C-alpha positions in Angstrom: 1.0 7.3 14.4 2.7 10.2 11.7 4.5 9.2 8.5 7.7 10.5 10.1 7.1 7.7 12.9 6.6 5.4 10.7 9.8 6.0 8.3 12.9 3.5 9.4 15.1 5.3 7.3 16.5 8.9 6.9 15.4 10.7 3.8 18.4 12.8 1.9 17.4 15.4 -0.2 18.2 14.9 -3.9 17.0 16.7 -7.1 17.8 13.9 -9.4 16.4 12.9 -12.7 13.8 10.4 -13.3 12.1 7.8 -15.6 9.1 6.9 -14.5 6.9 3.4 -16.5 3.7 2.3 -16.2 2.7 -1.2 -16.9 0.9 0.1 -19.7 4.1 0.9 -21.5 3.8 4.3 -21.0 6.6 6.7 -19.6 6.8 9.7 -17.9 10.3 11.7 -17.5 10.3 13.7 -13.8 12.7 14.6 -11.0 13.1 13.9 -6.9 12.3 15.7 -4.2 14.0 13.6 -1.5 15.1 9.3 -1.2 15.7 6.9 1.5 16.5 3.7 1.7 12.8 2.9 1.5 11.6 5.3 -1.1 11.2 8.7 -2.7 9.2 11.4 -3.0 9.1 12.5 -7.2 7.7 15.9 -8.2 5.1 15.7 -10.2 2.7 18.5 -12.4 -0.7 18.8 -11.8 -1.9 17.0 -14.6 0.9 14.0 -14.3 -0.1 13.6 -10.4 -3.8 11.9 -12.0 -1.5 9.1 -13.8 -0.9 7.8 -10.0 -3.4 5.8 -8.6 -2.2 5.2 -4.7 -1.8 0.9 -4.4 -0.2 1.4 -8.5 2.6 -0.1 -9.1 5.4 1.4 -11.8 8.9 1.4 -12.4 11.5 4.1 -11.7 15.3 5.0 -13.0 17.5 7.0 -12.2 18.3 8.8 -15.6 21.9 10.5 -16.8 24.2 8.8 -14.8 27.5 7.5 -16.4 26.2 3.8 -16.3 23.1 2.0 -16.5 21.2 2.7 -13.1 19.2 -0.2 -11.2 15.3 -0.5 -12.3 13.2 0.1 -8.8 10.0 -1.5 -8.3 7.9 1.1 -5.7 4.0 1.0 -4.9 2.7 4.2 -4.8 1.7 5.1 -0.8 0.9 9.0 -1.1 0.2 11.8 -3.2 -0.3 15.7 -2.7 -0.8 18.7 -4.7 3.1 18.4 -5.3 3.5 14.7 -6.1 4.0 11.0 -5.1 5.4 8.9 -2.4 6.4 5.6 -4.0 7.9 3.0 -1.2 10.6 0.7 -3.0 9.6 -2.9 -3.3 12.2 -4.5 -5.3 15.2 -3.2 -7.5 16.7 -4.8 -10.4 20.3 -4.5 -11.0 20.7 -5.2 -14.4 18.2 -4.1 -17.6 15.9 -0.9 -18.1 12.5 -0.4 -16.8 10.7 -1.9 -20.3 12.8 -5.0 -19.7 11.8 -5.7 -16.6 8.0 -5.3 -17.4 8.8 -7.6 -20.4 10.8 -9.9 -18.3 8.3 -9.7 -15.7 4.9 -10.6 -17.7 6.7 -13.5 -18.7 6.7 -15.2 -15.8 5.1 -18.4 -14.9 3.1 -18.4 -11.6 
């Protein structure tokens, strides 16, 4: 089954600035290429792509809005020479990416 056949929602071309935060606390600023209900594709330079490992989880937050955007937890599901594809796992409606990582680390399982 091809990637197009696996998609359950339509992708929309959208170039928007985002902040990506890794569990280590490092932050990367980039932009989306397209988005859907289930994921997004992020444009990256070749040296940035190496920071993303398939299966790893990052936090994403859209920037330059007139309000604090929700924080999205996303898994890296593919990468190529232009960027990475992220599958949305969960959306937090309050706080920023650093607050979400802090709260996740304090959860007792």
